[in-house]
N, C-alpha and C positions, 0 to 999 in steps of 0.2 A: 504494500500500500504506500503510495506517495503522499506523505503528510505535509511536505513543504517546511519541515523542521529547519529552523535556523540553528545550526549545530554549534554548541559551545564546546570548544576544544580545550582539553586539559594539557598544558605544556609544562614539562618538568625541567628544572635547572638545579644545580647544586651550588650552595653558597657556604663559604667558610665564615664563621663568626668568631672573631678574636676574643680572647679572654679579657675581662675588664682591666683597664690600666692600673686600677687601684686594688688589684688582687691581694688578699691578705695572706695567702699561703703559697706564695711564689709564682713564678711564671707558669702559665698553662698553655697547652696546645690549643689552637683554634678548634672549634666544633663545626662539623659539617651537617648542614640541613638540606633535605630535599624540599624544594619549593615548587608547588603545583599552582600554576596561574590559570584561572578560568577566563576564556576570552572567545566571544562569538564573532569577532572580526568587525563589529560595529562600534560606534561611539556610545556614550552613556545613555543616549536617548533610546537605545534598544538594548535593554538589560540582558545579562546572561540568563538563560533558562535551560531546563533539562527536558529532553525527549529521549527516545531510545538511543539515538546516535550520540547524544551528549553524555548519557550515562556510560555508554560503551567507551567513549574517549577517556572519561575519568577512570574507568576500570583499567584501561591499558596503562595509564599513568601510574596507577598503584602497582600494576604488574612490574613496571620498570624499576620502581623503588624496591620491591621485594627481590628482584633479580640482583640488584646491587648488594642487598644485604646477604643474599645467599652466596654471592661471589666473594664475600669476606670484607667488603667495603664497610668502614665504620661510619654509621650515620647516627647523629644525636637525636634526630626527630624528623618528621615530615610535616610540612605546613601547606595549607591551602589558602590562596587569596584570589582576588578578582582583578579584572582590568580596571583602569582608573575610574574611580567613583562608584563602582558597582561590584558587589560580591556575586550574588545570584538572587533572583526573585522567584526561584522554584520551578515548578513544572511548566512546560510550554503549553499554555491553554489552547492554542490553535491545534496542536497535535492531540491534546486531550479530548477536544470536542469532536475529533474525527474517529475516535475509537469505535469500533463497530459492535462490540458485544461486551457482556459482563466479563467474559474470560480475558478479553484484551485488557480490561482495567485491572483485573487481578494480576495479570502478567507484568504490567508496568509498575504496579505497586511492589511486587516481589523484586523486580529489577532494582528499583530505587533502594529498597531495604538491603539487598545483597551488596550493591556497590558502596553505598554510604557506610554500611556496617563494617566493611573492610577497614575503614579508617580507625575504628576502635579495636580492631583485632590484630593490628601490627605488633611486632615485638619491640617497637620503639614508640615513644609518645607522639601523638598527632596534635597539631595545632590548627586552629582556624584564625586567620588574620582578616577580620571583617573590615574591609577598606571602604565600604559604601553600603548601598541598599542590600539587605538580606531579609527576604520575606519567604514565607511558606517553606517549600523544599530547600531553599537556600539557607534559611535559619536552621532547618532540621539537619542539613549537612554538618553544620557547626556543632550541633548537639551530639553527633556521632563521634566527634573528635574528643581528645582528652582535655584540651584547654582552648580558650577563646580570648582573643583581644579584639578591640573595636576602635576604629577611627573616631575621634571626638566630633567630627563634622558629619558623621553618618546620621541620616534623619528618617530612615525607613527600615526599622527593625520590627518584625511582626510575624505572627502566625495568623493570617487573615482568613483561613479556610472556611470557618463557620459563617463568616460574612457572605461567602459565595455558595453556601449550601453544601460544603464538604467538611472533612475533618483533617487534621494534620496526619497525613498518611504515609510519611516516610520516617516514622520514629518519634515524632513530636509528642503524641499522646501518651507515650510510655516514658520516653527519656526525660522530658521536662519536669513532670511531677517528681520523678525520682532524683532529679538534680536540685530542684529548688523548693519542693514541697507542693502539696495540692492547692493551698490557698494562693500562692504566687502563680502557679501554673494556670489555675482557673482564671486569674486576671488576664493572662496573656492569651489563652486559648478561647475563653468564653467572653469575659466582660469587655475587653478592648475591641474585638471585632463587632460586638453588638452595640458599642458606643461609637457609632459613626466610623468604625474601622480605625480606631486610635492606634498610632504607632508608638513604639518605645523610643525614647531618646537613649543615647549611649549612657548617660548618667543613670537613667532609670533602669536600664538593662543591668548595669553594674550593681545597683542597689538590690535588685531582685535576685542577683546571682546568676543571671543568664550568661553573662560574660565575666571574665576574671580580671581584665585590666583594660583601661582606656588610655590611648596615647594621642597626642596632637597630630594633625595631618602632615605637617611639614616634614617630619621624619618618622612617619608611622611604621613603615616596614622595618627600618633600622631598629627602632625601639622595640618592636614586636619580636624581632630576632634576638636582640639582647635579652629580653625578658624570657623568651623560650630557652635560651642558653642557661640563664640563671635557674629556671625550673629544673632543667635536666641535671644541673649541678647541685640541686637541693637548696639553692640560695634564695628562691622566691617564696613569698609567704603562701601558706596553704589556704585554699579558699574556705569560706565559711560554709558549714554543712547545714543548710536550711532544712533539707529533707529529713535529716536525722532528728532535728528538733521536733518535727511534726509527725514522727513515726507513730505516736499514739493518738494522733488527731487527724487521721487520714480522711474520715468520712464527713466530719462536720463542715469543712470548707466546701466540699462538693455538694452537700445538702443546701448550703447557702447559694452556691452557683446555680443549682437547679431551681431554687426559688426565684432567682433573678431571671433565669430563662423563661419561667412560667409568666412572670410579670411582663417581660418584653416581647416574647415570641408567641406565647399562648397556643402552642402546638402547631403553629403555621409552617414551621420548617423542622424536619427531623434532625438536621445536622448537629445543633448544640446538645441535644439529648444523647446522640450517639457518642459525641466527644466526652461527655461526662461519664458515660458507661465505660469507655476505654480508659479514662484516667482512674476510675474506681478499680478496674481490673488490673491496673499497673502495679497495685500494691502486692499482689500475690503471684501474678503471672510471670513466667520466664520471658526473656527477651524474644525468643522465637515464637512463643505462644502469643505474646502481645503484638508482634509484628504481623502474624497471621490474622489476628483479629482486626487490625487496621486494614489489611488487604480486603477482608470481607466487607467491612463497613464502607470502605471507599467504593467498592463495587456496588453495594446496595444504593448508596447515595448517587452514584454516577448515572444510574438508570432512572433517577427520579425526575419528575417534571420541574421540581424546584431548581435543580442544577441547570437544566436547559434554559430556564428563564434567567438564571443568574449569569450564565455565559453570554446571553443576549444583552443583558444589562451591562456587563463588564465591557463588552464590545462598544456599546453606545457611549459609555463614560470615557473610555480610553481611546476611541477613534472618532466617532461622530462629534463628540463635544469639542475635540481639538481641531476638527475640520468642519465647522458648521455649514449647513446648507443655505444657499441663497445669498451669500455675500457677494456684492457686485465687484467686478474686476476693475476697480477704480482706485487710484492711489489715495490713501487716507491723508487728511490734513494733520499737521503737527500740533500737538498740544503742549504748550509751554507754561500755561498758568490756568488755574481752575477757580471758578466762582461757585459758591453754594448759596442759594436763597433760603433762609431759614437757619435757626440755630438750636433746634430741638434735638431730641435723642437721635433721630435718624440722621440729621445734618452733621452732628458731631462725629458719628460713626463714619459717615462718608468722608469727612475731612481727614480723619486718620488714615482711612484706606487710600485716598488719592495721594496724600503726602508720602506715605510709606512706599507705595508701589510705583508712583510716577516721579517722586523726588522733585516736585515743582511747587511753587508758591500756591497756597490754597487760602482763599479769603471767604469767610462767611458773612452774610449780611442779613440782619433782622431789623424790622421797624422798631422793635422794643429794645432799648439799651440794656436792660437787665438780662433779657434772654440772650442777647449777643455776648455779653460778658460771661454768663453761665455756660453757654455753648462752647465758648473758647476754653473755659476752665475744664469742661468735661473732656474735650479733645486732648488737652495737655495732660489731664489726669490719666487718661487711657494710655498715653505714651509712657508715663511714669510706671504704670502697672506692668507694661510690657518689659520695662527694664528690670523690675522686681522679679519677674518670672524668668529672666535670663534670655528673653527673646529679642532684646534690643540693647545695643551697647549705650552707655551713658553719652558718649560723643555723638552718636547718631541721633539719640533722643534730643539732645540739645539743638542739633541742626534742624530736625523736623519741627521742634517746638517753635523755633523762629520762623519757619515757613508757614505755619498755620496762624492766621490772624482773623480778626472780626471787627465789624463796625455796624453802624446804622445807615451808612451812606452808600447807595447803590452805584454811585459814580466811581467807587473804588474798583469796580469790575471792568473798567474801560479796557484794560489790557488783557482780559481773560480770553483764552481761546476756546474754553468750554465752560458753560454755566448750566448747572442743574438746579431746578427748584425742588424743595422738599418742605412745602408748606401744607396747610390744612387741605384735606381732600374735598375740595369744593371747586366745581368747574369755573365759576365766575372769579373766585379768588386766584386760582392758578393762572387763568387767562390774563388777568390784570397784571400779575407779577411778571409773566413772560413778556407782555407788551412793554412794561417798564424797563426790563432788561434789554430788550431789543433797541431801545432808544439810546442806550449808552455804549453798547459794544460794537465791535467792528462787523462789517457785512459777512466776514468769513467765520465768525464765531459760531460754534455748534451749540445749539440750545437743547436741553433735555428736561423731561418731566419725570419725576419718580412716582407718578400716579400708579395706584394698584388696580384701578378699575375704570377710570374716566377715559373718554375718547381722545386720543392724541390728535386726530383730525379736527375735532371740534375745538380743542385748545389752539390749534394752529390758525384757526380762522381770524384770530385777533392780530396776527402778525403780518407785517409787510412782506416778509420772506418766509412763508410757511414751509418751504422746502427744507429748511435747516433744523426743523424740530423733530426729535425722535423721543420715543418712550424709553426710559432706562429704569426698568422695574427691578430693584434689588429686593432681597428677602432677608428677614431678620433672624438671627443677628448678622449684620452685614459682613463682619470679619470671618464668619464661619460658613455661612451658606454659599455654595459655589455657583448657584444659578443666577444669570442675569437675562431677563426677557427684554430683548431689544425690539421695540415696537415701531413698525413702519406705518406712518399715517398715509392717507391717500395722496398727499402731495410731497412727502419726504423724498429727496433726491438720492441718487446713488452715492454721491460723495459723502453725504451725511451718514448714510447707513454704513459705508465702508469705514469711515472714521470711527463710528460707534463700535464696530466690531474690533478694530485695532485697539481702541481704548479698553474694551473689555478684556482683550488678551493681555494688555499691559497690566491690568488690574488683577490678573490671574483668575479671572472668572470664566465660567463656561457659558457662552452666550447662545441663545436660540432666537432665530428671527421669527417674530410674530407679527402678523398683519392686524391692523387695528380692529378690535372687537371688544365688547364689554368684558372686563375682568381678565382678558387675555387667555392664558391657558390654566395655570395652577389654581388661581383663585376662582376661576369659572367652574372648574371641576370640583373643587372642594366645596364651593357654595351649592352646587347641585347635589352633592353627597349630603350635606347638612340639611338641605331642603327636604330630601326624602326622609331623613331620620326624624326631623321635626314633624313632618306630615304623619309619620307613623305614631308619634306621641299624640298628635292632635286627633288621630283616629281612635284613640283609646288604648293603645298598646302600653303595657307596663314599662315604666322608665328603665328598670334594671334589665329587662329583656332587650330593649332598644340599645341601651348603653353597651351591651356585650354582643350584639348581633354581628359585628364585624371582627370580633376577636379571631376567627379562623384565618383572617388575612395577615395578622401580625403587624398591623400598622403602627407607626410610632406613638400614636395616642388614640384613645377612644373618641367617638364623635362629640360627647359632652365635654371631654377634656379639651378638644379643639375649640369648641364654643367658649370654654372658659378662658383659653389663651387669647382668642379674638376679643372677647367681651360681649355680653348680650346686646348692648346698645349699638356697637359697631356691626355685629352680625345682623341686627335688624335693619340698619341702614343699607348694608350690602344686599340683603334680601329684597328690600324695596327697589333698589337700583336695578337688580337683575329681573325682577318681575316687570318693571317698566320696559325693559329691553326685550324680554322674552315671556310675555304673559301666558303663553300656551304651556310653558314647561316649569316656570318658577312661581312659587306661591309665597305668601307671607304667613308664617306660623302664628296662629292665635295664641298659643302657649307662650311663644317668645315675646309677642307684643305685651301680654299681661305681666310677664316677668319684668320687662323693662319698665312698665308703668308702676310696678310695685317698688321700684328702686333697686332691684337686685343688680349687682355689678359682677358677680362671679357665680359659677355653678359649683365650684369645689371650695372646701375649706382651705384656708392658708395653712402651710406646714406648721406644725407645732412639735418640734423635736423633744421638747421637755416632756410631752405626754405621748411620745411615740407615734404621732399622727403624721401620715405622709400626704402629699398633694392628691393622692388617688382616693379621696374621701368626698363623696357628694355632700353638699350642704343640706342637712335635714330640712331646713326651712324651704329651700328651693325644691327639694324632692316633694315635700308636702304640698307646695303650691302646684307643681306639675300634676300631682296625683288628684288634687281636689278641683282643678279647673274643669269647667264643663267641656267634655270631650265627646268624640263620636263613639259609636257602639260597634266598631269594626276592628277590634284589636288583632294584631298580627303576631305570629310566632317569630322566634329569633331567625329561623330559616327563611321565613317570608320577607322579613326586613332585609336580610342579607341579599336575597335575590333581587328585591326591589331596588336596592342601591346599585348593584352591579348592572342591572338592565338600564337604569337611568344613566349611569356613566357611559355605557356602550352607546346609548342614544345621543348623548351630548358630544362624545368624541366623534361619532359618525357625522353629525351636523357640522362640527368644527372643521373636519376634513373636507366636507363638501363645500363649505364656505371659504376654504383656503386660508384659515387662520394660521395654520402651519403647513409646510409643504408635504410632509409625510407623517405617517403614524409614529415613526420612531421618535420624532420630536416631542410628541405628547408624552411618551414614556420617559424620555430624557428629562423633561420638565418635572415630572412627578418624582423621579429618582433624586434629582439635584435640588429641586425647589421645595419639595414637601417631605423629603427624607423617606420616601417609600422604599421598602426593602428590595434588595436585589432578587430575592427568591420569587417575587411577583413579576420581575422584569419590567417594572413600572406598573402597568395595569392590563394592556391589551393581550399579552401572552396568557394571562389568567383567564380573560374573557374567552379567548379562543379555546383554551383547554377545557373550560366548563361548558362550551357550546353556546355561549351567549354571543350571537353574531352581530355584525354591523347591520342595523335595521334597514338601511336603504338598499344594501346589496344582498342582504340575507346570507352573507358569507363571512368567513373569518377576516379579521383585520390583517392577518399575515397569511398570504397564500403560500409563501415559502416560510412559514412561521418557525420559530425556534423548535427544534425537534428534541425529543427525549431519546436517550440511547435505547437500543433494542434490548430486550430481555435475553 
C-alpha cells in the first residue's frame, strides 16, 4: 500500500565527550556516545513523524549501535535527538488514516512498541535529548529511554491522544504512571488534552518528573552530552521517584481522573475511559502485557467513528485554517499603527493582542475619560500579568506598555492604518462611530467592526468609502480563542479582505471568510441551538431533562451553562434580533422573557469554594421560576430534545450553505471547533449529522458525500 509517508530517517554518528576540566579524581578518558538524529528532510514546519518506514529506519539505527557494541567498541550510552527545533510529534496521521483494517492498526502498534522498546533494552543507558516539539509517539519514544533532557525553549510537550479520540499507544499509558505516579500521569494523559489540549512547558515537565534536566538552547546538545556523561559516571543527581511515593495510592488519583472525564466528556468519547483503564492496569501488568493491551485499545478506538471525525477535525485545524478559502489574490496593505474605538474589556484585550503580535503603536479612544484611563490600566495590567507568568520579559513588557496609549480625542487616530470599533452592540451607535473615524483617517485606512451579530453592510452605509469596512469578529477570551470571523459586506473590496486576512495571520488567529449574514456562523448556530432548548422548556419539558439532553455530544458546556455565560438579558436581545431576521425559524422564549423581567442575571450559582459548590449548580430560584411558569403541555424526553436540536442545526447549516454564508461545509465545522470549542470527536458538527442520518434538508443527502470514513472492522 502506498501511504505517501514522509519518512523520518534515523542517522547515527559517534561523539566523544571529554571529561570535565575540573575532575576531582584525575584525568579521565573521553566517553563515546552514539547519537541518533531524527530528520525527515524538511524544515521545522513539517515535524518528524513515524510511519512504518520511519520506525524501520530507527530500528536499523539501533541495529548499528548494537553491532558496534558486539564488535567490542566501548560506548557510554546512546542518545536520540531531533532536527533543529523538532524532536518528533509521533505517528504520521496521514499514514494512520489510510490503514485498512483493525489488524493493520495492531501491527503498527506492535511495531512502535518493539522499536521504541529496544531503547530501554540496550546494555548501555539510553538518553532522549528533546530539542523541540515532542508530542504523542515522540514523547513516548523518550519514555522508553533511560533518561531525558529538554531544551528550555521547547513549547510543545504532550500526550494529546485523548484529544483526538485515541490513547497513548506506544508505551505512554504504562510507562508514564510508573515513572511519575498516577496523579501526575493523569494530568498529562487525561486532564491536559481535555483542557483545550494544554501543552507542558519544559519547566512543568521537569516539575512533574517527565524529564530529568532542562538546558538552555544555545548549547543544549553540548550540555545534554555533558550531563549524560556525568550520569554514566554516577556524578549526576538521581531523579526523584514520584511513582514510589504513590505506590499505595494508585487508585485514588485515577478515580479523580474518571470523575473529571465524566464531568467533561459525559460518555461522548471512549478514549479517556480506555486510557484510565490502561493506567489502572499498569500497576500490576508486565510491560509486555501492558503493551499488548495498548495495541488492542488502539485498534478498538481506530475503528470508531469518533476517530474518523477527529482526523477530519485535525485536518481542518492544521490545513484549512492555515490556508483559508476565499482570500483574494491581492497584495495586502501594510499596517503600521492601530486604533481601537472603545476602552472596555474587549478593547483592552484587543490592545494587548495587537501590540504583542504586531509590535506597533496601539491607541484606544473612548468618549469617557475615566473609561479611557481604566482601559489603558487594564491593558498595562495584563502585560504585567504576562511577565509574572514568565510569558513576557520585563524589557519587552516595558516597550509594549509604551506602545499602548489612550485618550478621548478621536483625532489621535489620524495616522492609524487600521481602526477597529469595539463599542456597544447597537447599529446606530456603531455606524456613528465609524463615520466619525472615517472623517479623521487616511483614505487607505482599513476600518473594522467587532460586531457579533449586526450587518456589516448596513454599518457601511454611513461611510463615504464603504468598500474598506470589514467585520472582525473575535471570540472571548481574545488571547485564547483562535477563531476570527472575517466578514465581507456587500461592498467590501478585495484589498480590504486581503489585508484583513494578512492581519489575522499576523495576529496568529485562524480566520474564516464569512459573507454578511445575521450573527455570522458561530453565534447563529449557537443561538439556534439555544432557541430549540428554550422552546422545549416552554413546551413543558422538565428543566433537568433539557439541561442534560445534549450530554451525549460532550460539548464544552450544557445549554443553560451557555445561557449563563451569555447572560439572560443578552440572550434575549440576540433572540429578538434573530427572530426579526428569520421569523420562520427563530422564536423568543416566554420563559426567558419572564426570567429577564424578574431581574435574574444568571442561571447558575456563583462558585463558593468555602462550601464546596462548583459553577455547575443551577440557581434554585431560577429553577423554581422555570418550573412554575405557565408552560405548554407537550413535554419532551431527553432523546427528543437531543434530536430536535440536531435537526435544527442541520436545517440552519443547510440554509447557510445555500445562502453562501461560507463557501463550504468545512468552514462551518472549523468555526465550531475554533470559535465554540466543540470537541474534535464531533468533527465540528456535520460528520455527526451524517453519521446519525440527519441529512441536509434541501438535498436530503449527507453534508459530506466523501465524508470522513471510519476504519473497516
